All heavy atoms as an XYZ file, in Angstrom:
711
protein
N      13.129     -8.286      3.649
C      12.579     -8.189      4.950
C      11.109     -7.779      4.901
O      10.310     -8.468      5.469
C      13.347     -7.180      5.785
C      12.741     -6.863      7.109
S      13.565     -7.771      8.385
C      13.051     -6.860      9.773
N      10.758     -6.740      4.208
C       9.316     -6.388      4.107
C       8.550     -7.437      3.341
O       7.411     -7.667      3.702
C       9.147     -4.986      3.507
C       7.764     -4.510      3.732
C       9.505     -4.911      2.005
C       7.474     -3.039      3.432
N       9.154     -8.054      2.394
C       8.394     -9.112      1.612
C       7.948    -10.220      2.542
O       6.854    -10.682      2.449
C       9.361     -9.738      0.532
O       9.754     -8.694     -0.349
N       8.824    -10.701      3.442
C       8.472    -11.743      4.364
C       7.294    -11.303      5.279
O       6.364    -12.027      5.525
C       9.631    -12.161      5.214
C       9.477    -13.312      6.105
C      10.782    -13.674      6.853
C      10.560    -14.899      7.704
N      11.773    -15.285      8.389
N       7.329    -10.111      5.759
C       6.275     -9.516      6.574
C       4.968     -9.454      5.903
O       3.893     -9.869      6.419
C       6.704     -8.221      7.110
C       5.618     -7.560      7.962
C       5.386     -7.745      9.274
C       4.571     -6.637      7.546
N       4.289     -7.047      9.737
C       3.779     -6.341      8.685
C       4.333     -6.052      6.294
C       2.659     -5.478      8.583
C       3.218     -5.126      6.244
C       2.470     -4.923      7.409
N       5.021     -8.942      4.629
C       3.741     -8.824      3.896
C       3.185    -10.176      3.516
O       2.004    -10.353      3.584
C       3.989     -7.951      2.605
C       4.178     -6.480      3.126
C       2.829     -8.057      1.643
C       4.446     -5.552      2.039
N       4.013    -11.108      3.164
C       3.545    -12.498      2.861
C       2.801    -13.078      4.088
O       1.805    -13.681      3.988
C       4.732    -13.404      2.431
C       4.979    -13.376      0.984
C       5.884    -14.480      0.518
N       7.166    -14.413      1.143
C       8.210    -13.892      0.575
N       8.100    -13.297     -0.586
N       9.381    -13.850      1.172
N       3.426    -12.914      5.269
C       2.815    -13.385      6.518
C       1.502    -12.780      6.801
O       0.516    -13.437      7.116
N       1.410    -11.408      6.501
C       0.134    -10.733      6.733
C      -0.910    -11.197      5.720
O      -2.091    -11.435      6.036
C       0.340     -9.200      6.498
C      -0.892     -8.360      6.604
C      -1.499     -8.448      7.979
C      -0.548     -6.911      6.295
N      -0.500    -11.424      4.444
C      -1.416    -11.876      3.446
C      -2.004    -13.264      3.832
O      -3.195    -13.390      3.754
C      -0.660    -11.984      2.056
C      -1.554    -12.612      1.021
C      -2.550    -11.867      0.422
C      -1.295    -13.916      0.648
C      -3.305    -12.447     -0.593
C      -2.044    -14.451     -0.350
C      -3.065    -13.745     -0.968
N      -1.190    -14.196      4.229
C      -1.671    -15.478      4.573
C      -2.538    -15.495      5.824
O      -3.543    -16.252      5.878
C      -0.501    -16.499      4.682
C       0.053    -16.830      3.318
C       1.368    -16.549      3.056
C      -0.692    -17.441      2.353
C       1.909    -16.786      1.779
C      -0.164    -17.721      1.064
C       1.089    -17.396      0.802
N      -2.203    -14.669      6.801
C      -3.060    -14.553      7.962
C      -4.459    -13.997      7.651
O      -5.418    -14.473      8.111
C      -2.370    -13.643      9.044
O      -1.036    -14.179      9.378
C      -3.218    -13.496     10.235
N      -4.486    -12.974      6.818
C      -5.752    -12.408      6.381
C      -6.474    -13.387      5.530
O      -7.713    -13.549      5.698
C      -5.524    -11.074      5.628
C      -6.817    -10.569      4.985
C      -4.928    -10.038      6.619
N      -5.807    -14.049      4.643
C      -6.470    -14.985      3.811
C      -7.057    -16.166      4.523
O      -8.189    -16.571      4.246
C      -5.449    -15.503      2.757
C      -6.003    -16.426      1.730
N      -6.887    -16.025      0.753
C      -5.871    -17.785      1.562
C      -7.248    -17.026      0.011
N      -6.661    -18.121      0.452
N      -6.419    -16.708      5.519
C      -6.977    -17.757      6.372
C      -8.222    -17.399      7.072
O      -9.082    -18.156      7.254
C      -5.920    -18.302      7.312
C      -4.976    -19.273      6.765
C      -4.060    -19.752      7.786
N      -2.739    -19.201      7.488
C      -1.811    -18.782      8.316
N      -2.010    -18.889      9.615
N      -0.748    -18.271      7.924
N      -8.287    -16.154      7.502
C      -9.470    -15.674      8.208
C     -10.627    -15.289      7.354
O     -11.799    -15.068      7.841
C      -9.098    -14.452      9.074
N     -10.441    -15.304      6.062
C     -11.361    -14.790      5.071
C     -12.777    -15.562      5.172
O     -13.821    -14.949      5.235
C     -10.858    -14.879      3.670
C     -11.842    -14.350      2.654
C     -11.231    -14.348      1.303
N     -12.160    -13.648      0.457
C     -12.068    -13.701     -0.890
N     -11.175    -14.437     -1.465
N     -12.982    -13.063     -1.657
N     -12.694    -16.914      5.175
C     -13.898    -17.690      5.288
C     -14.744    -17.369      6.493
O     -15.919    -17.197      6.429
C     -13.617    -19.206      5.132
N     -14.032    -17.252      7.576
C     -14.751    -16.950      8.815
C     -15.422    -15.580      8.790
O     -16.559    -15.427      9.072
C     -13.775    -16.973      9.983
C     -14.379    -16.534     11.277
C     -15.200    -17.367     12.017
C     -14.170    -15.255     11.800
C     -15.752    -16.969     13.233
C     -14.690    -14.776     12.974
C     -15.519    -15.674     13.710
N     -14.765    -14.563      8.276
C     -15.318    -13.249      8.226
C     -16.406    -13.117      7.215
O     -17.400    -12.430      7.413
C     -14.172    -12.219      7.856
C     -13.118    -12.158      8.910
C     -13.016    -10.764      9.447
N     -12.009    -10.676     10.422
C     -11.670     -9.593     11.021
N     -12.221     -8.474     10.644
N     -10.770     -9.587     11.958
N     -16.240    -13.732      6.040
C     -17.250    -13.697      5.063
C     -18.605    -14.297      5.560
O     -19.666    -13.816      5.304
C     -16.806    -14.381      3.790
C     -15.618    -13.700      3.079
S     -15.885    -11.974      2.654
C     -16.752    -12.221      1.110
N     -18.543    -15.377      6.385
C     -19.675    -15.961      6.872
C     -20.371    -15.126      7.938
O     -21.564    -15.207      8.193
C     -19.338    -17.395      7.430
C     -18.997    -18.364      6.375
O     -19.420    -18.177      5.254
N     -18.194    -19.339      6.718
N     -19.613    -14.316      8.607
C     -20.166    -13.415      9.691
C     -20.795    -12.184      9.122
O     -21.457    -11.399      9.830
C     -19.086    -13.036     10.675
C     -18.559    -14.190     11.453
C     -19.563    -14.569     12.483
C     -18.984    -15.675     13.383
N     -19.947    -16.146     14.334
N     -20.496    -11.848      7.871
C     -20.981    -10.615      7.215
C     -19.951     -9.562      7.395
O     -19.092     -9.589      8.223
N     -20.085     -8.520      6.516
C     -19.124     -7.423      6.560
C     -19.779     -6.110      6.704
O     -20.947     -5.910      6.250
C     -18.326     -7.411      5.264
C     -17.361     -8.516      5.092
S     -16.579     -8.589      3.494
C     -16.629     -6.967      2.849
N     -19.111     -5.117      7.327
C     -19.558     -3.767      7.355
C     -19.445     -3.170      5.936
O     -18.352     -3.355      5.297
C     -18.722     -2.995      8.317
C     -19.154     -1.589      8.515
O     -20.011     -1.104      7.801
N     -18.654     -0.961      9.502
N     -20.401     -2.538      5.490
C     -20.380     -1.991      4.066
C     -19.497     -0.757      3.963
O     -19.165     -0.349      2.890
C     -21.815     -1.726      3.562
C     -22.641     -2.916      3.532
C     -22.082     -3.986      2.574
C     -22.937     -5.190      2.548
N     -22.308     -6.341      1.905
N     -19.152     -0.135      5.095
C     -18.332      1.082      5.003
C     -16.875      0.625      4.805
O     -16.344     -0.156      5.581
C     -18.481      1.892      6.257
C     -19.857      2.426      6.492
O     -20.518      2.785      5.499
O     -20.354      2.510      7.622
N     -16.261      1.144      3.766
C     -14.818      0.823      3.518
C     -13.946      1.547      4.534
O     -14.007      2.768      4.595
C     -14.455      1.183      2.125
C     -15.086      0.415      1.052
S     -14.503     -1.322      0.890
C     -12.969     -1.096      0.073
N     -13.128      0.823      5.210
C     -12.183      1.440      6.082
C     -10.875      1.704      5.229
O     -10.582      0.872      4.388
C     -11.807      0.545      7.257
C     -12.960      0.381      8.241
C     -12.486     -0.339      9.444
C     -13.624     -0.455     10.417
N     -13.242     -0.705     11.703
N     -10.170      2.776      5.578
C      -8.968      3.116      4.859
C      -7.814      2.731      5.680
O      -7.687      3.155      6.808
C      -8.988      4.595      4.471
C      -9.936      4.973      3.377
C      -9.837      6.484      3.059
C      -8.536      6.768      2.371
N      -8.464      8.187      1.920
N      -6.905      1.985      5.081
C      -5.677      1.504      5.781
C      -4.495      1.938      4.876
O      -4.545      1.823      3.668
C      -5.690      0.010      5.875
C      -4.380     -0.470      6.556
C      -6.916     -0.490      6.679
N      -3.410      2.382      5.523
C      -2.273      2.805      4.750
C      -1.065      1.978      5.169
O      -0.838      1.694      6.344
C      -1.920      4.268      4.996
N      -0.262      1.655      4.212
C       1.126      1.038      4.402
C       2.068      2.190      4.051
O       2.000      2.752      3.008
C       1.266     -0.234      3.592
C       0.426     -1.317      4.057
C       2.755     -0.580      3.592
C       0.516     -2.669      3.360
N       2.950      2.389      5.037
C       3.989      3.431      4.815
C       5.249      2.858      4.160
O       5.642      1.819      4.548
C       4.315      4.065      6.177
C       3.120      4.654      6.910
C       3.563      5.279      8.249
C       2.299      5.638      6.101
N       5.732      3.595      3.204
C       6.947      3.109      2.486
C       7.882      4.289      2.210
O       7.427      5.461      2.199
C       6.559      2.427      1.168
N       9.090      3.998      1.949
C      10.059      4.985      1.646
C       9.765      5.563      0.264
O       9.247      4.868     -0.626
C      11.434      4.318      1.611
O      12.438      5.221      1.140
N       9.968      6.863      0.086
C       9.620      7.510     -1.123
C      10.266      6.908     -2.355
O       9.710      6.895     -3.412
N      11.523      6.355     -2.178
C      12.198      5.791     -3.363
C      11.646      4.390     -3.758
O      12.155      3.770     -4.671
C      13.704      5.765     -3.140
C      14.149      4.938     -1.935
O      13.293      4.414     -1.250
N      15.425      4.760     -1.767
N      10.572      3.930     -3.102
C       9.904      2.758     -3.532
C       8.634      3.051     -4.240
O       7.951      2.095     -4.803
C       9.604      1.822     -2.284
C      10.734      1.128     -1.629
C      10.318      0.521     -0.307
C      11.332      0.100     -2.571
N       8.228      4.282     -4.241
C       6.909      4.672     -4.830
C       7.106      5.155     -6.279
O       8.094      5.789     -6.606
C       6.304      5.748     -3.970
C       6.079      5.360     -2.525
C       5.554      6.554     -1.757
C       5.180      4.176     -2.387
N       6.135      4.837     -7.119
C       6.206      5.280     -8.538
C       6.372      6.775     -8.654
O       5.817      7.513     -7.900
C       4.871      4.868     -9.163
C       4.421      3.736     -8.199
C       4.935      4.069     -6.891
N       7.173      7.192     -9.678
C       7.332      8.593     -9.890
C       8.558      9.209     -9.195
O       8.890     10.309     -9.445
N       9.155      8.462     -8.247
C      10.333      8.992     -7.598
C      11.563      9.078     -8.525
O      11.796      8.152     -9.309
C      10.746      8.113     -6.383
C      11.697      8.704     -5.418
N      13.041      8.630     -5.689
C      11.553      9.377     -4.314
C      13.670      9.213     -4.693
N      12.766      9.701     -3.821
N      12.317     10.159     -8.583
C      13.449     10.262     -9.535
C      14.535      9.322     -9.324
O      15.289      9.021    -10.190
C      13.880     11.748     -9.270
C      13.401     12.140     -7.915
C      12.131     11.339     -7.691
N      14.665      8.785     -8.085
C      15.763      7.807     -7.812
C      15.146      6.481     -7.263
O      15.434      6.032     -6.167
C      16.695      8.411     -6.700
C      17.942      7.597     -6.501
O      18.329      6.837     -7.452
O      18.542      7.683     -5.365
N      14.311      5.931     -8.158
C      13.566      4.746     -7.810
C      14.480      3.542     -7.600
O      15.420      3.325     -8.366
C      12.612      4.372     -8.910
C      11.517      3.358     -8.675
C      10.579      3.900     -7.565
C      10.732      3.010     -9.935
N      14.271      2.861     -6.498
C      15.094      1.665     -6.138
C      14.833      0.555     -7.174
O      13.772      0.415     -7.722
C      14.760      1.144     -4.723
C      15.312      1.932     -3.658
C      14.993      1.509     -2.253
N      14.837      0.114     -2.099
C      14.726     -0.493     -0.947
N      14.720      0.181      0.131
N      14.579     -1.833     -0.844
N      15.851     -0.241     -7.348
C      15.783     -1.323     -8.380
C      14.764     -2.409     -7.925
O      14.258     -3.106     -8.765
C      17.115     -1.916     -8.628
O      17.655     -2.526     -7.419
N      14.491     -2.517     -6.576
C      13.574     -3.569     -6.146
C      12.176     -2.988     -5.851
O      11.358     -3.626     -5.196
C      14.126     -4.249     -4.927
C      14.342     -3.315     -3.728
O      14.313     -2.033     -3.902
O      14.578     -3.786     -2.590
N      11.898     -1.768     -6.348
C      10.609     -1.187     -6.047
C       9.448     -2.024     -6.671
O       8.315     -1.949     -6.173
C      10.575      0.231     -6.614
N       9.703     -2.721     -7.742
C       8.628     -3.501     -8.338
C       8.128     -4.561     -7.398
O       6.949     -4.927     -7.467
C       9.173     -4.232     -9.597
C      10.137     -5.289     -9.372
C       9.739     -6.636     -9.220
C      11.489     -5.068     -9.173
C      10.616     -7.648     -9.027
C      12.353     -6.093     -8.881
C      11.985     -7.366     -8.815
N       8.919     -4.996     -6.373
C       8.442     -5.997     -5.421
C       7.303     -5.453     -4.592
O       6.380     -6.126     -4.252
C       9.613     -6.482     -4.562
C      10.641     -7.311     -5.363
C      11.760     -7.763     -4.484
O      11.798     -7.478     -3.296
O      12.622     -8.454     -5.025
N       7.443     -4.215     -4.210
C       6.401     -3.581     -3.385
C       5.073     -3.528     -4.138
O       4.091     -3.860     -3.609
C       6.818     -2.182     -2.969
C       5.786     -1.398     -2.122
C       5.507     -2.101     -0.791
C       6.180      0.027     -1.875
N       5.119     -3.143     -5.440
C       3.983     -3.052     -6.269
C       3.315     -4.444     -6.371
O       2.103     -4.597     -6.323
C       4.252     -2.570     -7.654
C       4.477     -0.978     -7.639
C       3.293     -0.246     -7.179
O       2.167     -0.588     -7.642
O       3.434      0.612     -6.363
N       4.141     -5.550     -6.570
C       3.578     -6.847     -6.648
C       2.894     -7.293     -5.372
O       1.846     -7.895     -5.325
C       4.719     -7.841     -6.986
C       5.232     -7.753     -8.395
C       6.401     -8.663     -8.642
O       6.679     -9.557     -7.803
O       7.014     -8.591     -9.719
N       3.592     -6.968     -4.265
C       2.998     -7.332     -2.965
C       1.720     -6.577     -2.618
O       0.757     -7.221     -2.205
C       4.026     -7.119     -1.864
C       5.223     -7.999     -1.948
C       6.408     -7.556     -1.193
O       6.432     -6.384     -0.696
O       7.375     -8.362     -1.028
N       1.696     -5.353     -2.894
C       0.466     -4.549     -2.674
C      -0.655     -5.008     -3.587
O      -1.815     -5.099     -3.250
C       0.780     -3.037     -2.798
C       1.780     -2.594     -1.779
C      -0.525     -2.201     -2.714
C       1.391     -2.814     -0.301
N      -0.300     -5.308     -4.835
C      -1.257     -5.892     -5.789
C      -1.941     -7.141     -5.300
O      -3.104     -7.347     -5.550
N      -1.293     -7.945     -4.505
C      -1.869     -9.160     -3.950
C      -2.638     -8.824     -2.645
O      -3.616     -9.539     -2.334
C      -0.752    -10.125     -3.681
C      -0.123    -10.706     -4.897
C       0.832    -11.885     -4.621
C       1.563    -12.360     -5.782
N       0.912    -12.426     -7.042
N      -2.224     -7.829     -1.934
C      -2.904     -7.478     -0.679
C      -4.198     -6.710     -0.874
O      -5.154     -6.908     -0.145
C      -2.017     -6.629      0.229
C      -0.825     -7.383      0.856
C       0.119     -6.478      1.581
C      -1.325     -8.431      1.821
N      -4.233     -5.826     -1.905
C      -5.392     -5.039     -2.091
C      -6.729     -5.795     -2.209
O      -7.735     -5.478     -1.563
C      -5.247     -4.083     -3.291
C      -4.480     -2.874     -3.013
C      -4.599     -1.803     -4.021
N      -3.976     -0.613     -3.593
C      -2.804     -0.063     -4.105
N      -2.252     -0.649     -5.145
N      -2.299      0.994     -3.611
N      -6.794     -6.856     -3.048
C      -8.067     -7.622     -3.115
C      -8.416     -8.313     -1.788
O      -9.595     -8.403     -1.479
C      -7.841     -8.688     -4.211
C      -6.547     -8.312     -4.878
C      -5.852     -7.344     -3.982
N      -7.432     -8.704     -1.047
C      -7.724     -9.386      0.185
C      -8.315     -8.397      1.221
O      -9.291     -8.693      1.933
C      -6.417    -10.038      0.775
O      -5.969    -10.946     -0.211
C      -6.778    -10.805      2.029
N      -7.695     -7.202      1.296
C      -8.136     -6.181      2.162
C      -9.582     -5.799      1.769
O     -10.472     -5.564      2.568
C      -7.285     -4.973      2.234
C      -6.103     -5.114      3.118
C      -5.110     -6.108      3.024
C      -5.989     -4.266      4.279
C      -4.067     -6.162      3.912
C      -5.034     -4.376      5.166
C      -4.036     -5.305      5.031
N      -9.808     -5.595      0.441
C     -11.097     -5.266     -0.070
C     -12.180     -6.290      0.348
O     -13.340     -5.903      0.615
C     -11.058     -5.090     -1.580
N     -11.814     -7.512      0.365
C     -12.739     -8.612      0.808
C     -13.209     -8.402      2.252
O     -14.322     -8.830      2.630
C     -12.126     -9.958      0.654
N     -12.463     -7.645      3.013
C     -12.804     -7.360      4.409
C     -13.371     -5.939      4.570
O     -13.494     -5.413      5.654
C     -11.588     -7.554      5.341
C     -11.196     -8.964      5.431
C     -10.091     -9.451      4.676
C     -11.902     -9.898      6.259
C      -9.735    -10.820      4.831
C     -11.579    -11.179      6.293
C     -10.483    -11.685      5.569
O     -10.117    -12.988      5.661
N     -13.635     -5.318      3.482
C     -14.173     -3.918      3.531
C     -13.145     -2.843      3.793
O     -13.453     -1.835      4.379
N     -11.873     -3.120      3.418
C     -10.828     -2.146      3.702
C     -10.158     -1.727      2.362
O      -9.909     -2.532      1.496
C      -9.759     -2.760      4.605
C     -10.255     -3.010      5.991
S      -8.982     -3.659      7.014
C      -9.058     -5.404      6.674
N      -9.897     -0.411      2.225
C      -9.143      0.122      1.114
C      -7.738      0.248      1.539
O      -7.450      0.977      2.541
C      -9.786      1.436      0.685
C      -9.110      1.991     -0.561
C      -9.743      3.329     -0.883
C      -9.210      3.976     -2.170
N      -7.804      4.273     -2.106
N      -6.801     -0.281      0.767
C      -5.395     -0.259      1.103
C      -4.672      0.801      0.190
O      -4.736      0.760     -1.022
C      -4.774     -1.598      0.934
C      -3.326     -1.782      1.225
C      -3.013     -1.446      2.734
C      -2.791     -3.158      0.941
N      -3.977      1.718      0.824
C      -3.131      2.709      0.114
C      -1.715      2.573      0.542
O      -1.431      2.162      1.683
C      -3.657      4.146      0.464
C      -4.983      4.426     -0.120
O      -5.389      3.830     -1.080
O      -5.669      5.303      0.492
N      -0.813      2.936     -0.318
C       0.607      2.963      0.064
C       1.047      4.505     -0.022
O       0.771      5.197     -0.964
C       1.474      2.191     -1.001
C       2.970      2.328     -0.642
C       1.015      0.791     -1.095
N       1.500      4.941      1.156
C       1.920      6.319      1.291
C       3.411      6.465      1.593
O       4.040      5.619      2.218
C       1.140      6.944      2.437
C      -0.344      6.913      2.364
C      -0.921      7.570      3.695
C      -0.853      7.674      1.212
N       3.938      7.569      1.207
C       5.301      7.922      1.586
C       5.276      8.208      3.127
O       4.446      8.902      3.591
C       5.757      9.237      0.860
C       7.167      9.538      1.121
O       7.691      9.343      2.128
N       7.797     10.067      0.076
N       6.145      7.560      3.809
C       6.163      7.678      5.283
C       6.354      9.098      5.728
O       5.866      9.500      6.774
C       7.215      6.798      5.869
C       8.601      7.145      5.617
C       9.430      6.698      4.547
C       9.396      7.969      6.343
N      10.614      7.255      4.648
C      10.712      8.060      5.749
C       9.245      8.768      7.598
C      11.737      8.811      6.205
C      10.322      9.526      7.992
C      11.513      9.549      7.363
N       6.961      9.947      4.904
C       7.156     11.313      5.277
C       5.828     12.125      5.261
O       5.683     13.173      5.874
C       8.153     12.025      4.345
C       9.533     11.520      4.518
C      10.503     12.198      3.537
N      11.745     11.526      3.466
C      12.834     11.979      4.158
N      12.776     13.061      4.864
N      13.982     11.318      4.037
N       4.845     11.662      4.497
C       3.572     12.299      4.418
C       2.535     11.829      5.479
O       1.468     12.399      5.586
C       2.939     12.057      3.054
C       3.754     12.658      1.855
O       4.529     13.591      2.168
O       3.676     12.070      0.801
N       2.916     10.829      6.242
C       1.970     10.197      7.175
C       1.407     11.229      8.173
O       0.211     11.196      8.487
C       2.682      9.061      7.872
N       2.208     12.088      8.792
C       1.641     13.005      9.792
C       0.473     13.939      9.216
O      -0.517     14.147      9.842
C       2.795     13.854     10.266
C       4.000     13.021      9.983
C       3.661     12.297      8.757
N       0.666     14.324      7.998
C      -0.312     15.202      7.350
C      -1.577     14.393      6.929
O      -2.677     15.045      6.810
C       0.219     15.941      6.124
C       1.355     16.880      6.432
C       2.723     16.223      6.404
O       2.843     14.991      6.439
N       3.763     17.050      6.377
N      -1.459     13.154      6.649
C      -2.559     12.395      6.059
C      -3.157     11.418      7.158
O      -4.153     10.756      6.761
C      -2.104     11.582      4.916
C      -1.502     12.372      3.725
C      -0.879     11.507      2.692
C      -2.583     13.303      3.146
N      -2.631     11.342      8.321
C      -3.082     10.367      9.280
C      -4.557     10.442      9.590
O      -5.222      9.366      9.755
C      -2.330     10.506     10.590
N      -5.169     11.587      9.634
C      -6.570     11.718      9.933
C      -7.472     11.220      8.866
O      -8.685     11.093      9.070
C      -6.882     13.138     10.375
C      -6.696     14.197      9.216
O      -5.932     13.821      8.265
O      -7.227     15.277      9.318
N      -6.964     10.885      7.703
C      -7.796     10.396      6.615
C      -7.923      8.887      6.651
O      -8.608      8.324      5.824
C      -7.171     10.825      5.269
C      -7.156     12.291      5.032
C      -6.475     12.653      3.681
O      -6.333     11.821      2.838
N      -5.964     13.863      3.638
N      -7.268      8.230      7.597
C      -7.185      6.798      7.650
C      -7.765      6.280      9.027
O      -7.675      7.008     10.020
C      -5.740      6.273      7.473
C      -5.368      6.494      5.991
C      -4.844      7.700      5.637
C      -5.593      5.534      5.078
C      -4.486      7.978      4.298
C      -5.234      5.733      3.761
C      -4.674      6.940      3.372
O      -4.356      7.170      2.066
N      -8.244      5.077      9.045
C      -8.889      4.470     10.194
C      -7.836      3.849     11.034
O      -6.788      3.453     10.746
C      -9.968      3.418      9.840
C     -11.082      4.108      9.016
O     -11.558      5.160      9.493
O     -11.462      3.664      7.972
């Protein structure tokens, strides 16, 4: 389910890339977070067997987001309230 959503987001962002690059970019990096379950994140003691898929998907999204001046992080959803003010 998340794979289909992330693929759609990747292609939407990718299609808009030429337009945005021609318009110029803000040099300040915006921070964006994707929230995930703890058992999908590296270092979790009970790591899900499909956790590698999230790493592959994020690995493809990070360069695309960077092209738009955004830094992409993956956070445990339980930590979101404490870290929300660090993201745009």
